[in-house]
mmCIF file of the N, C-alpha and C atoms, coordinates in Angstrom:
data_MODEL
# 
_entry.id   MODEL 
# 
loop_
_atom_site.group_PDB 
_atom_site.id 
_atom_site.type_symbol 
_atom_site.label_atom_id 
_atom_site.label_alt_id 
_atom_site.label_comp_id 
_atom_site.label_asym_id 
_atom_site.label_entity_id 
_atom_site.label_seq_id 
_atom_site.pdbx_PDB_ins_code 
_atom_site.Cartn_x 
_atom_site.Cartn_y 
_atom_site.Cartn_z 
_atom_site.occupancy 
_atom_site.B_iso_or_equiv 
_atom_site.pdbx_formal_charge 
_atom_site.auth_seq_id 
_atom_site.auth_comp_id 
_atom_site.auth_asym_id 
_atom_site.auth_atom_id 
_atom_site.pdbx_PDB_model_num 
ATOM 1   N N  . MET A 1 1  ? -125.111 10.014  112.853 1.00 0.00 ? 1  MET A N  1 
ATOM 2   C CA . MET A 1 1  ? -124.673 8.764   113.455 1.00 0.00 ? 1  MET A CA 1 
ATOM 3   C C  . MET A 1 1  ? -125.756 7.720   113.221 1.00 0.00 ? 1  MET A C  1 
ATOM 4   N N  . SER A 1 2  ? -125.396 6.591   112.682 1.00 0.00 ? 2  SER A N  1 
ATOM 5   C CA . SER A 1 2  ? -126.380 5.542   112.448 1.00 0.00 ? 2  SER A CA 1 
ATOM 6   C C  . SER A 1 2  ? -126.568 4.710   113.712 1.00 0.00 ? 2  SER A C  1 
ATOM 7   N N  . LYS A 1 3  ? -127.660 3.990   113.731 1.00 0.00 ? 3  LYS A N  1 
ATOM 8   C CA . LYS A 1 3  ? -127.982 3.145   114.885 1.00 0.00 ? 3  LYS A CA 1 
ATOM 9   C C  . LYS A 1 3  ? -126.862 2.156   115.184 1.00 0.00 ? 3  LYS A C  1 
ATOM 10  N N  . THR A 1 4  ? -126.214 1.641   114.148 1.00 0.00 ? 4  THR A N  1 
ATOM 11  C CA . THR A 1 4  ? -125.170 0.639   114.362 1.00 0.00 ? 4  THR A CA 1 
ATOM 12  C C  . THR A 1 4  ? -123.912 1.229   114.987 1.00 0.00 ? 4  THR A C  1 
ATOM 13  N N  . GLU A 1 5  ? -123.808 2.560   115.008 1.00 0.00 ? 5  GLU A N  1 
ATOM 14  C CA . GLU A 1 5  ? -122.637 3.198   115.579 1.00 0.00 ? 5  GLU A CA 1 
ATOM 15  C C  . GLU A 1 5  ? -122.828 3.578   117.042 1.00 0.00 ? 5  GLU A C  1 
ATOM 16  N N  . GLU A 1 6  ? -124.024 3.452   117.571 1.00 0.00 ? 6  GLU A N  1 
ATOM 17  C CA . GLU A 1 6  ? -124.312 3.846   118.943 1.00 0.00 ? 6  GLU A CA 1 
ATOM 18  C C  . GLU A 1 6  ? -123.603 2.901   119.896 1.00 0.00 ? 6  GLU A C  1 
ATOM 19  N N  . THR A 1 7  ? -122.776 3.445   120.762 1.00 0.00 ? 7  THR A N  1 
ATOM 20  C CA . THR A 1 7  ? -122.003 2.614   121.690 1.00 0.00 ? 7  THR A CA 1 
ATOM 21  C C  . THR A 1 7  ? -122.260 2.978   123.139 1.00 0.00 ? 7  THR A C  1 
ATOM 22  N N  . GLY A 1 8  ? -123.415 3.595   123.385 1.00 0.00 ? 8  GLY A N  1 
ATOM 23  C CA . GLY A 1 8  ? -123.754 3.962   124.747 1.00 0.00 ? 8  GLY A CA 1 
ATOM 24  C C  . GLY A 1 8  ? -123.685 5.446   125.012 1.00 0.00 ? 8  GLY A C  1 
ATOM 25  N N  . THR A 1 9  ? -123.156 6.209   124.070 1.00 0.00 ? 9  THR A N  1 
ATOM 26  C CA . THR A 1 9  ? -123.059 7.650   124.299 1.00 0.00 ? 9  THR A CA 1 
ATOM 27  C C  . THR A 1 9  ? -124.432 8.308   124.295 1.00 0.00 ? 9  THR A C  1 
ATOM 28  N N  . ILE A 1 10 ? -125.364 7.774   123.558 1.00 0.00 ? 10 ILE A N  1 
ATOM 29  C CA . ILE A 1 10 ? -126.721 8.333   123.501 1.00 0.00 ? 10 ILE A CA 1 
ATOM 30  C C  . ILE A 1 10 ? -127.601 7.723   124.578 1.00 0.00 ? 10 ILE A C  1 
ATOM 31  N N  . THR A 1 11 ? -127.601 6.411   124.684 1.00 0.00 ? 11 THR A N  1 
ATOM 32  C CA . THR A 1 11 ? -128.502 5.725   125.623 1.00 0.00 ? 11 THR A CA 1 
ATOM 33  C C  . THR A 1 11 ? -127.946 5.633   127.032 1.00 0.00 ? 11 THR A C  1 
ATOM 34  N N  . GLY A 1 12 ? -126.635 5.725   127.178 1.00 0.00 ? 12 GLY A N  1 
ATOM 35  C CA . GLY A 1 12 ? -126.020 5.530   128.485 1.00 0.00 ? 12 GLY A CA 1 
ATOM 36  C C  . GLY A 1 12 ? -125.840 4.062   128.818 1.00 0.00 ? 12 GLY A C  1 
ATOM 37  N N  . THR A 1 13 ? -126.094 3.203   127.857 1.00 0.00 ? 13 THR A N  1 
ATOM 38  C CA . THR A 1 13 ? -125.965 1.749   128.048 1.00 0.00 ? 13 THR A CA 1 
ATOM 39  C C  . THR A 1 13 ? -125.090 1.189   126.941 1.00 0.00 ? 13 THR A C  1 
ATOM 40  N N  . LYS A 1 14 ? -124.029 0.525   127.313 1.00 0.00 ? 14 LYS A N  1 
ATOM 41  C CA . LYS A 1 14 ? -123.136 -0.066  126.321 1.00 0.00 ? 14 LYS A CA 1 
ATOM 42  C C  . LYS A 1 14 ? -123.900 -1.047  125.440 1.00 0.00 ? 14 LYS A C  1 
ATOM 43  N N  . ASP A 1 15 ? -123.466 -1.171  124.190 1.00 0.00 ? 15 ASP A N  1 
ATOM 44  C CA . ASP A 1 15 ? -124.134 -2.053  123.241 1.00 0.00 ? 15 ASP A CA 1 
ATOM 45  C C  . ASP A 1 15 ? -124.328 -3.464  123.775 1.00 0.00 ? 15 ASP A C  1 
ATOM 46  N N  . LYS A 1 16 ? -123.269 -4.044  124.348 1.00 0.00 ? 16 LYS A N  1 
ATOM 47  C CA . LYS A 1 16 ? -123.362 -5.434  124.811 1.00 0.00 ? 16 LYS A CA 1 
ATOM 48  C C  . LYS A 1 16 ? -124.403 -5.568  125.911 1.00 0.00 ? 16 LYS A C  1 
ATOM 49  N N  . ASP A 1 17 ? -124.525 -4.577  126.771 1.00 0.00 ? 17 ASP A N  1 
ATOM 50  C CA . ASP A 1 17 ? -125.526 -4.622  127.840 1.00 0.00 ? 17 ASP A CA 1 
ATOM 51  C C  . ASP A 1 17 ? -126.925 -4.391  127.279 1.00 0.00 ? 17 ASP A C  1 
ATOM 52  N N  . TYR A 1 18 ? -127.035 -3.437  126.377 1.00 0.00 ? 18 TYR A N  1 
ATOM 53  C CA . TYR A 1 18 ? -128.307 -3.186  125.701 1.00 0.00 ? 18 TYR A CA 1 
ATOM 54  C C  . TYR A 1 18 ? -128.759 -4.453  124.980 1.00 0.00 ? 18 TYR A C  1 
ATOM 55  N N  . ASN A 1 19 ? -127.840 -5.106  124.295 1.00 0.00 ? 19 ASN A N  1 
ATOM 56  C CA . ASN A 1 19 ? -128.176 -6.327  123.551 1.00 0.00 ? 19 ASN A CA 1 
ATOM 57  C C  . ASN A 1 19 ? -128.712 -7.408  124.476 1.00 0.00 ? 19 ASN A C  1 
ATOM 58  N N  . LEU A 1 20 ? -128.123 -7.535  125.656 1.00 0.00 ? 20 LEU A N  1 
ATOM 59  C CA . LEU A 1 20 ? -128.588 -8.531  126.621 1.00 0.00 ? 20 LEU A CA 1 
ATOM 60  C C  . LEU A 1 20 ? -129.992 -8.185  127.114 1.00 0.00 ? 20 LEU A C  1 
ATOM 61  N N  . ILE A 1 21 ? -130.209 -6.925  127.421 1.00 0.00 ? 21 ILE A N  1 
ATOM 62  C CA . ILE A 1 21 ? -131.537 -6.495  127.864 1.00 0.00 ? 21 ILE A CA 1 
ATOM 63  C C  . ILE A 1 21 ? -132.554 -6.726  126.755 1.00 0.00 ? 21 ILE A C  1 
ATOM 64  N N  . TRP A 1 22 ? -132.197 -6.370  125.527 1.00 0.00 ? 22 TRP A N  1 
ATOM 65  C CA . TRP A 1 22 ? -133.088 -6.584  124.385 1.00 0.00 ? 22 TRP A CA 1 
ATOM 66  C C  . TRP A 1 22 ? -133.401 -8.059  124.212 1.00 0.00 ? 22 TRP A C  1 
ATOM 67  N N  . PHE A 1 23 ? -132.396 -8.918  124.340 1.00 0.00 ? 23 PHE A N  1 
ATOM 68  C CA . PHE A 1 23 ? -132.596 -10.357 124.164 1.00 0.00 ? 23 PHE A CA 1 
ATOM 69  C C  . PHE A 1 23 ? -133.610 -10.899 125.168 1.00 0.00 ? 23 PHE A C  1 
ATOM 70  N N  . VAL A 1 24 ? -133.493 -10.487 126.416 1.00 0.00 ? 24 VAL A N  1 
ATOM 71  C CA . VAL A 1 24 ? -134.432 -10.939 127.441 1.00 0.00 ? 24 VAL A CA 1 
ATOM 72  C C  . VAL A 1 24 ? -135.843 -10.492 127.079 1.00 0.00 ? 24 VAL A C  1 
ATOM 73  N N  . GLU A 1 25 ? -135.992 -9.227  126.708 1.00 0.00 ? 25 GLU A N  1 
ATOM 74  C CA . GLU A 1 25 ? -137.310 -8.701  126.351 1.00 0.00 ? 25 GLU A CA 1 
ATOM 75  C C  . GLU A 1 25 ? -137.883 -9.431  125.143 1.00 0.00 ? 25 GLU A C  1 
ATOM 76  N N  . ALA A 1 26 ? -137.065 -9.659  124.132 1.00 0.00 ? 26 ALA A N  1 
ATOM 77  C CA . ALA A 1 26 ? -137.529 -10.337 122.926 1.00 0.00 ? 26 ALA A CA 1 
ATOM 78  C C  . ALA A 1 26 ? -137.927 -11.788 123.225 1.00 0.00 ? 26 ALA A C  1 
ATOM 79  N N  . SER A 1 27 ? -137.177 -12.454 124.080 1.00 0.00 ? 27 SER A N  1 
ATOM 80  C CA . SER A 1 27 ? -137.502 -13.839 124.454 1.00 0.00 ? 27 SER A CA 1 
ATOM 81  C C  . SER A 1 27 ? -138.821 -13.905 125.203 1.00 0.00 ? 27 SER A C  1 
ATOM 82  N N  . LEU A 1 28 ? -139.028 -12.971 126.141 1.00 0.00 ? 28 LEU A N  1 
ATOM 83  C CA . LEU A 1 28 ? -140.279 -12.938 126.886 1.00 0.00 ? 28 LEU A CA 1 
ATOM 84  C C  . LEU A 1 28 ? -141.452 -12.599 125.975 1.00 0.00 ? 28 LEU A C  1 
ATOM 85  N N  . ASP A 1 29 ? -141.252 -11.645 125.064 1.00 0.00 ? 29 ASP A N  1 
ATOM 86  C CA . ASP A 1 29 ? -142.299 -11.281 124.114 1.00 0.00 ? 29 ASP A CA 1 
ATOM 87  C C  . ASP A 1 29 ? -142.658 -12.462 123.223 1.00 0.00 ? 29 ASP A C  1 
ATOM 88  N N  . ASN A 1 30 ? -141.652 -13.199 122.799 1.00 0.00 ? 30 ASN A N  1 
ATOM 89  C CA . ASN A 1 30 ? -141.897 -14.363 121.950 1.00 0.00 ? 30 ASN A CA 1 
ATOM 90  C C  . ASN A 1 30 ? -142.678 -15.436 122.705 1.00 0.00 ? 30 ASN A C  1 
ATOM 91  N N  . ALA A 1 31 ? -142.332 -15.682 123.954 1.00 0.00 ? 31 ALA A N  1 
ATOM 92  C CA . ALA A 1 31 ? -143.064 -16.674 124.759 1.00 0.00 ? 31 ALA A CA 1 
ATOM 93  C C  . ALA A 1 31 ? -144.528 -16.266 124.897 1.00 0.00 ? 31 ALA A C  1 
ATOM 94  N N  . LEU A 1 32 ? -144.762 -14.986 125.090 1.00 0.00 ? 32 LEU A N  1 
ATOM 95  C CA . LEU A 1 32 ? -146.131 -14.487 125.213 1.00 0.00 ? 32 LEU A CA 1 
ATOM 96  C C  . LEU A 1 32 ? -146.888 -14.615 123.891 1.00 0.00 ? 32 LEU A C  1 
ATOM 97  N N  . ARG A 1 33 ? -146.268 -14.247 122.802 1.00 0.00 ? 33 ARG A N  1 
ATOM 98  C CA . ARG A 1 33 ? -146.888 -14.356 121.478 1.00 0.00 ? 33 ARG A CA 1 
ATOM 99  C C  . ARG A 1 33 ? -147.219 -15.810 121.128 1.00 0.00 ? 33 ARG A C  1 
ATOM 100 N N  . LEU A 1 34 ? -146.326 -16.713 121.501 1.00 0.00 ? 34 LEU A N  1 
ATOM 101 C CA . LEU A 1 34 ? -146.559 -18.121 121.206 1.00 0.00 ? 34 LEU A CA 1 
ATOM 102 C C  . LEU A 1 34 ? -147.777 -18.663 121.935 1.00 0.00 ? 34 LEU A C  1 
ATOM 103 N N  . GLU A 1 35 ? -148.145 -18.066 123.062 1.00 0.00 ? 35 GLU A N  1 
ATOM 104 C CA . GLU A 1 35 ? -149.353 -18.489 123.772 1.00 0.00 ? 35 GLU A CA 1 
ATOM 105 C C  . GLU A 1 35 ? -150.581 -18.302 122.879 1.00 0.00 ? 35 GLU A C  1 
ATOM 106 N N  . THR A 1 36 ? -150.609 -17.226 122.123 1.00 0.00 ? 36 THR A N  1 
ATOM 107 C CA . THR A 1 36 ? -151.702 -16.989 121.172 1.00 0.00 ? 36 THR A CA 1 
ATOM 108 C C  . THR A 1 36 ? -151.686 -18.041 120.075 1.00 0.00 ? 36 THR A C  1 
ATOM 109 N N  . TYR A 1 37 ? -150.504 -18.348 119.575 1.00 0.00 ? 37 TYR A N  1 
ATOM 110 C CA . TYR A 1 37 ? -150.393 -19.348 118.514 1.00 0.00 ? 37 TYR A CA 1 
ATOM 111 C C  . TYR A 1 37 ? -150.834 -20.723 119.012 1.00 0.00 ? 37 TYR A C  1 
ATOM 112 N N  . ILE A 1 38 ? -150.487 -21.036 120.255 1.00 0.00 ? 38 ILE A N  1 
ATOM 113 C CA . ILE A 1 38 ? -150.899 -22.309 120.852 1.00 0.00 ? 38 ILE A CA 1 
ATOM 114 C C  . ILE A 1 38 ? -152.415 -22.362 120.952 1.00 0.00 ? 38 ILE A C  1 
ATOM 115 N N  . SER A 1 39 ? -153.015 -21.284 121.415 1.00 0.00 ? 39 SER A N  1 
ATOM 116 C CA . SER A 1 39 ? -154.475 -21.231 121.533 1.00 0.00 ? 39 SER A CA 1 
ATOM 117 C C  . SER A 1 39 ? -155.147 -21.396 120.170 1.00 0.00 ? 39 SER A C  1 
ATOM 118 N N  . ASP A 1 40 ? -154.603 -20.754 119.158 1.00 0.00 ? 40 ASP A N  1 
ATOM 119 C CA . ASP A 1 40 ? -155.161 -20.885 117.808 1.00 0.00 ? 40 ASP A CA 1 
ATOM 120 C C  . ASP A 1 40 ? -155.092 -22.330 117.322 1.00 0.00 ? 40 ASP A C  1 
ATOM 121 N N  . ALA A 1 41 ? -153.938 -22.961 117.531 1.00 0.00 ? 41 ALA A N  1 
ATOM 122 C CA . ALA A 1 41 ? -153.765 -24.350 117.092 1.00 0.00 ? 41 ALA A CA 1 
ATOM 123 C C  . ALA A 1 41 ? -154.672 -25.288 117.876 1.00 0.00 ? 41 ALA A C  1 
ATOM 124 N N  . GLU A 1 42 ? -154.820 -25.036 119.186 1.00 0.00 ? 42 GLU A N  1 
ATOM 125 C CA . GLU A 1 42 ? -155.720 -25.861 120.000 1.00 0.00 ? 42 GLU A CA 1 
ATOM 126 C C  . GLU A 1 42 ? -157.161 -25.723 119.512 1.00 0.00 ? 42 GLU A C  1 
ATOM 127 N N  . ARG A 1 43 ? -157.571 -24.505 119.215 1.00 0.00 ? 43 ARG A N  1 
ATOM 128 C CA . ARG A 1 43 ? -158.925 -24.269 118.734 1.00 0.00 ? 43 ARG A CA 1 
ATOM 129 C C  . ARG A 1 43 ? -159.189 -25.020 117.429 1.00 0.00 ? 43 ARG A C  1 
ATOM 130 N N  . ASP A 1 44 ? -158.143 -25.131 116.589 1.00 0.00 ? 44 ASP A N  1 
ATOM 131 C CA . ASP A 1 44 ? -158.272 -25.845 115.317 1.00 0.00 ? 44 ASP A CA 1 
ATOM 132 C C  . ASP A 1 44 ? -158.026 -27.342 115.443 1.00 0.00 ? 44 ASP A C  1 
ATOM 133 N N  . GLY A 1 45 ? -157.680 -27.799 116.658 1.00 0.00 ? 45 GLY A N  1 
ATOM 134 C CA . GLY A 1 45 ? -157.443 -29.226 116.879 1.00 0.00 ? 45 GLY A CA 1 
ATOM 135 C C  . GLY A 1 45 ? -156.157 -29.741 116.265 1.00 0.00 ? 45 GLY A C  1 
ATOM 136 N N  . ASP A 1 46 ? -155.196 -28.878 116.035 1.00 0.00 ? 46 ASP A N  1 
ATOM 137 C CA . ASP A 1 46 ? -153.926 -29.267 115.414 1.00 0.00 ? 46 ASP A CA 1 
ATOM 138 C C  . ASP A 1 46 ? -152.899 -29.559 116.505 1.00 0.00 ? 46 ASP A C  1 
ATOM 139 N N  . THR A 1 47 ? -152.904 -30.783 116.999 1.00 0.00 ? 47 THR A N  1 
ATOM 140 C CA . THR A 1 47 ? -152.031 -31.155 118.118 1.00 0.00 ? 47 THR A CA 1 
ATOM 141 C C  . THR A 1 47 ? -150.549 -31.098 117.743 1.00 0.00 ? 47 THR A C  1 
ATOM 142 N N  . GLU A 1 48 ? -150.234 -31.386 116.487 1.00 0.00 ? 48 GLU A N  1 
ATOM 143 C CA . GLU A 1 48 ? -148.841 -31.315 116.056 1.00 0.00 ? 48 GLU A CA 1 
ATOM 144 C C  . GLU A 1 48 ? -148.319 -29.883 116.178 1.00 0.00 ? 48 GLU A C  1 
ATOM 145 N N  . LEU A 1 49 ? -149.123 -28.927 115.746 1.00 0.00 ? 49 LEU A N  1 
ATOM 146 C CA . LEU A 1 49 ? -148.725 -27.533 115.822 1.00 0.00 ? 49 LEU A CA 1 
ATOM 147 C C  . LEU A 1 49 ? -148.698 -27.037 117.266 1.00 0.00 ? 49 LEU A C  1 
ATOM 148 N N  . VAL A 1 50 ? -149.630 -27.501 118.083 1.00 0.00 ? 50 VAL A N  1 
ATOM 149 C CA . VAL A 1 50 ? -149.618 -27.154 119.512 1.00 0.00 ? 50 VAL A CA 1 
ATOM 150 C C  . VAL A 1 50 ? -148.305 -27.598 120.134 1.00 0.00 ? 50 VAL A C  1 
ATOM 151 N N  . GLU A 1 51 ? -147.915 -28.828 119.863 1.00 0.00 ? 51 GLU A N  1 
ATOM 152 C CA . GLU A 1 51 ? -146.666 -29.358 120.421 1.00 0.00 ? 51 GLU A CA 1 
ATOM 153 C C  . GLU A 1 51 ? -145.459 -28.553 119.931 1.00 0.00 ? 51 GLU A C  1 
ATOM 154 N N  . PHE A 1 52 ? -145.456 -28.231 118.654 1.00 0.00 ? 52 PHE A N  1 
ATOM 155 C CA . PHE A 1 52 ? -144.358 -27.453 118.077 1.00 0.00 ? 52 PHE A CA 1 
ATOM 156 C C  . PHE A 1 52 ? -144.238 -26.095 118.769 1.00 0.00 ? 52 PHE A C  1 
ATOM 157 N N  . PHE A 1 53 ? -145.362 -25.393 118.896 1.00 0.00 ? 53 PHE A N  1 
ATOM 158 C CA . PHE A 1 53 ? -145.341 -24.066 119.523 1.00 0.00 ? 53 PHE A CA 1 
ATOM 159 C C  . PHE A 1 53 ? -145.007 -24.139 121.006 1.00 0.00 ? 53 PHE A C  1 
ATOM 160 N N  . ARG A 1 54 ? -145.451 -25.187 121.691 1.00 0.00 ? 54 ARG A N  1 
ATOM 161 C CA . ARG A 1 54 ? -145.098 -25.341 123.113 1.00 0.00 ? 54 ARG A CA 1 
ATOM 162 C C  . ARG A 1 54 ? -143.579 -25.536 123.282 1.00 0.00 ? 54 ARG A C  1 
ATOM 163 N N  . LYS A 1 55 ? -142.982 -26.326 122.401 1.00 0.00 ? 55 LYS A N  1 
ATOM 164 C CA . LYS A 1 55 ? -141.526 -26.517 122.457 1.00 0.00 ? 55 LYS A CA 1 
ATOM 165 C C  . LYS A 1 55 ? -140.807 -25.198 122.204 1.00 0.00 ? 55 LYS A C  1 
ATOM 166 N N  . ALA A 1 56 ? -141.287 -24.459 121.208 1.00 0.00 ? 56 ALA A N  1 
ATOM 167 C CA . ALA A 1 56 ? -140.676 -23.163 120.902 1.00 0.00 ? 56 ALA A CA 1 
ATOM 168 C C  . ALA A 1 56 ? -140.848 -22.209 122.081 1.00 0.00 ? 56 ALA A C  1 
ATOM 169 N N  . GLN A 1 57 ? -142.018 -22.240 122.711 1.00 0.00 ? 57 GLN A N  1 
ATOM 170 C CA . GLN A 1 57 ? -142.277 -21.384 123.858 1.00 0.00 ? 57 GLN A CA 1 
ATOM 171 C C  . GLN A 1 57 ? -141.341 -21.730 125.018 1.00 0.00 ? 57 GLN A C  1 
ATOM 172 N N  . ASN A 1 58 ? -141.144 -23.008 125.246 1.00 0.00 ? 58 ASN A N  1 
ATOM 173 C CA . ASN A 1 58 ? -140.223 -23.432 126.305 1.00 0.00 ? 58 ASN A CA 1 
ATOM 174 C C  . ASN A 1 58 ? -138.802 -22.950 126.033 1.00 0.00 ? 58 ASN A C  1 
ATOM 175 N N  . GLU A 1 59 ? -138.384 -22.986 124.782 1.00 0.00 ? 59 GLU A N  1 
ATOM 176 C CA . GLU A 1 59 ? -137.044 -22.506 124.430 1.00 0.00 ? 59 GLU A CA 1 
ATOM 177 C C  . GLU A 1 59 ? -136.937 -20.997 124.636 1.00 0.00 ? 59 GLU A C  1 
ATOM 178 N N  . SER A 1 60 ? -138.007 -20.266 124.308 1.00 0.00 ? 60 SER A N  1 
ATOM 179 C CA . SER A 1 60 ? -138.004 -18.817 124.539 1.00 0.00 ? 60 SER A CA 1 
ATOM 180 C C  . SER A 1 60 ? -137.927 -18.517 126.030 1.00 0.00 ? 60 SER A C  1 
ATOM 181 N N  . ARG A 1 61 ? -138.684 -19.266 126.819 1.00 0.00 ? 61 ARG A N  1 
ATOM 182 C CA . ARG A 1 61 ? -138.623 -19.088 128.273 1.00 0.00 ? 61 ARG A CA 1 
ATOM 183 C C  . ARG A 1 61 ? -137.228 -19.393 128.804 1.00 0.00 ? 61 ARG A C  1 
ATOM 184 N N  . LYS A 1 62 ? -136.626 -20.446 128.262 1.00 0.00 ? 62 LYS A N  1 
ATOM 185 C CA . LYS A 1 62 ? -135.272 -20.823 128.678 1.00 0.00 ? 62 LYS A CA 1 
ATOM 186 C C  . LYS A 1 62 ? -134.286 -19.707 128.349 1.00 0.00 ? 62 LYS A C  1 
ATOM 187 N N  . GLY A 1 63 ? -134.377 -19.154 127.147 1.00 0.00 ? 63 GLY A N  1 
ATOM 188 C CA . GLY A 1 63 ? -133.496 -18.064 126.763 1.00 0.00 ? 63 GLY A CA 1 
ATOM 189 C C  . GLY A 1 63 ? -133.683 -16.846 127.659 1.00 0.00 ? 63 GLY A C  1 
ATOM 190 N N  . ALA A 1 64 ? -134.939 -16.532 127.967 1.00 0.00 ? 64 ALA A N  1 
ATOM 191 C CA . ALA A 1 64 ? -135.224 -15.396 128.849 1.00 0.00 ? 64 ALA A CA 1 
ATOM 192 C C  . ALA A 1 64 ? -134.655 -15.638 130.241 1.00 0.00 ? 64 ALA A C  1 
ATOM 193 N N  . ARG A 1 65 ? -134.841 -16.838 130.742 1.00 0.00 ? 65 ARG A N  1 
ATOM 194 C CA . ARG A 1 65 ? -134.337 -17.178 132.080 1.00 0.00 ? 65 ARG A CA 1 
ATOM 195 C C  . ARG A 1 65 ? -132.813 -17.066 132.125 1.00 0.00 ? 65 ARG A C  1 
ATOM 196 N N  . MET A 1 66 ? -132.159 -17.599 131.117 1.00 0.00 ? 66 MET A N  1 
ATOM 197 C CA . MET A 1 66 ? -130.701 -17.531 131.067 1.00 0.00 ? 66 MET A CA 1 
ATOM 198 C C  . MET A 1 66 ? -130.229 -16.078 130.965 1.00 0.00 ? 66 MET A C  1 
ATOM 199 N N  . GLY A 1 67 ? -130.907 -15.296 130.144 1.00 0.00 ? 67 GLY A N  1 
ATOM 200 C CA . GLY A 1 67 ? -130.549 -13.893 130.003 1.00 0.00 ? 67 GLY A CA 1 
ATOM 201 C C  . GLY A 1 67 ? -130.762 -13.123 131.291 1.00 0.00 ? 67 GLY A C  1 
ATOM 202 N N  . LYS A 1 68 ? -131.866 -13.382 131.980 1.00 0.00 ? 68 LYS A N  1 
ATOM 203 C CA . LYS A 1 68 ? -132.139 -12.703 133.251 1.00 0.00 ? 68 LYS A CA 1 
ATOM 204 C C  . LYS A 1 68 ? -131.095 -13.071 134.296 1.00 0.00 ? 68 LYS A C  1 
ATOM 205 N N  . GLU A 1 69 ? -130.689 -14.335 134.319 1.00 0.00 ? 69 GLU A N  1 
ATOM 206 C CA . GLU A 1 69 ? -129.666 -14.759 135.272 1.00 0.00 ? 69 GLU A CA 1 
ATOM 207 C C  . GLU A 1 69 ? -128.339 -14.042 134.999 1.00 0.00 ? 69 GLU A C  1 
ATOM 208 N N  . LEU A 1 70 ? -127.973 -13.953 133.728 1.00 0.00 ? 70 LEU A N  1 
ATOM 209 C CA . LEU A 1 70 ? -126.731 -13.273 133.374 1.00 0.00 ? 70 LEU A CA 1 
ATOM 210 C C  . LEU A 1 70 ? -126.827 -11.790 133.702 1.00 0.00 ? 70 LEU A C  1 
ATOM 211 N N  . LEU A 1 71 ? -127.954 -11.174 133.388 1.00 0.00 ? 71 LEU A N  1 
ATOM 212 C CA . LEU A 1 71 ? -128.146 -9.765  133.692 1.00 0.00 ? 71 LEU A CA 1 
ATOM 213 C C  . LEU A 1 71 ? -128.092 -9.517  135.197 1.00 0.00 ? 71 LEU A C  1 
ATOM 214 N N  . ALA A 1 72 ? -128.746 -10.379 135.963 1.00 0.00 ? 72 ALA A N  1 
ATOM 215 C CA . ALA A 1 72 ? -128.738 -10.234 137.425 1.00 0.00 ? 72 ALA A CA 1 
ATOM 216 C C  . ALA A 1 72 ? -127.322 -10.343 137.980 1.00 0.00 ? 72 ALA A C  1 
ATOM 217 N N  . SER A 1 73 ? -126.549 -11.284 137.467 1.00 0.00 ? 73 SER A N  1 
ATOM 218 C CA . SER A 1 73 ? -125.185 -11.445 137.973 1.00 0.00 ? 73 SER A CA 1 
ATOM 219 C C  . SER A 1 73 ? -124.336 -10.230 137.612 1.00 0.00 ? 73 SER A C  1 
ATOM 220 N N  . ARG A 1 74 ? -124.569 -9.660  136.453 1.00 0.00 ? 74 ARG A N  1 
ATOM 221 C CA . ARG A 1 74 ? -123.818 -8.464  136.052 1.00 0.00 ? 74 ARG A CA 1 
ATOM 222 C C  . ARG A 1 74 ? -124.233 -7.259  136.880 1.00 0.00 ? 74 ARG A C  1 
ATOM 223 N N  . LEU A 1 75 ? -125.513 -7.149  137.184 1.00 0.00 ? 75 LEU A N  1 
ATOM 224 C CA . LEU A 1 75 ? -125.972 -6.044  138.032 1.00 0.00 ? 75 LEU A CA 1 
ATOM 225 C C  . LEU A 1 75 ? -125.401 -6.185  139.443 1.00 0.00 ? 75 LEU A C  1 
ATOM 226 N N  . ALA A 1 76 ? -125.353 -7.424  139.927 1.00 0.00 ? 76 ALA A N  1 
ATOM 227 C CA . ALA A 1 76 ? -124.796 -7.672  141.264 1.00 0.00 ? 76 ALA A CA 1 
ATOM 228 C C  . ALA A 1 76 ? -123.312 -7.323  141.311 1.00 0.00 ? 76 ALA A C  1 
ATOM 229 N N  . ASP A 1 77 ? -122.631 -7.544  140.203 1.00 0.00 ? 77 ASP A N  1 
ATOM 230 C CA . ASP A 1 77 ? -121.199 -7.234  140.109 1.00 0.00 ? 77 ASP A CA 1 
ATOM 231 C C  . ASP A 1 77 ? -120.958 -5.770  139.769 1.00 0.00 ? 77 ASP A C  1 
ATOM 232 N N  . SER A 1 78 ? -122.031 -5.018  139.537 1.00 0.00 ? 78 SER A N  1 
ATOM 233 C CA . SER A 1 78 ? -121.947 -3.601  139.162 1.00 0.00 ? 78 SER A CA 1 
ATOM 234 C C  . SER A 1 78 ? -121.084 -3.382  137.929 1.00 0.00 ? 78 SER A C  1 
ATOM 235 N N  . SER A 1 79 ? -121.112 -4.358  137.010 1.00 0.00 ? 79 SER A N  1 
ATOM 236 C CA . SER A 1 79 ? -120.298 -4.211  135.815 1.00 0.00 ? 79 SER A CA 1 
ATOM 237 C C  . SER A 1 79 ? -121.052 -3.534  134.671 1.00 0.00 ? 79 SER A C  1 
ATOM 238 N N  . ILE A 1 80 ? -122.342 -3.284  134.849 1.00 0.00 ? 80 ILE A N  1 
ATOM 239 C CA . ILE A 1 80 ? -123.088 -2.563  133.819 1.00 0.00 ? 80 ILE A CA 1 
ATOM 240 C C  . ILE A 1 80 ? -122.944 -1.071  134.097 1.00 0.00 ? 80 ILE A C  1 
ATOM 241 N N  . GLY A 1 81 ? -122.624 -0.366  133.068 1.00 0.00 ? 81 GLY A N  1 
ATOM 242 C CA . GLY A 1 81 ? -122.498 1.069   133.288 1.00 0.00 ? 81 GLY A CA 1 
ATOM 243 C C  . GLY A 1 81 ? -121.909 1.801   132.161 1.00 0.00 ? 81 GLY A C  1 
# 
């Protein structure tokens, strides 16, 4: 069975729910990684790049927040399973 065929029988988590959890984790990881990039750009005095990475970081945080809200509402509705 390939990874693309897994529908929750192995993990116990349906693909759509797993995908949502993964998205939140990836968004949070990206926001954290961008902090390093911001620090590097600040150290080099590249304000344009600092601004670019801060905007990207804000978008990652926004995606994580939206994903967490959706996940929380689904958990409250007990629809994950």
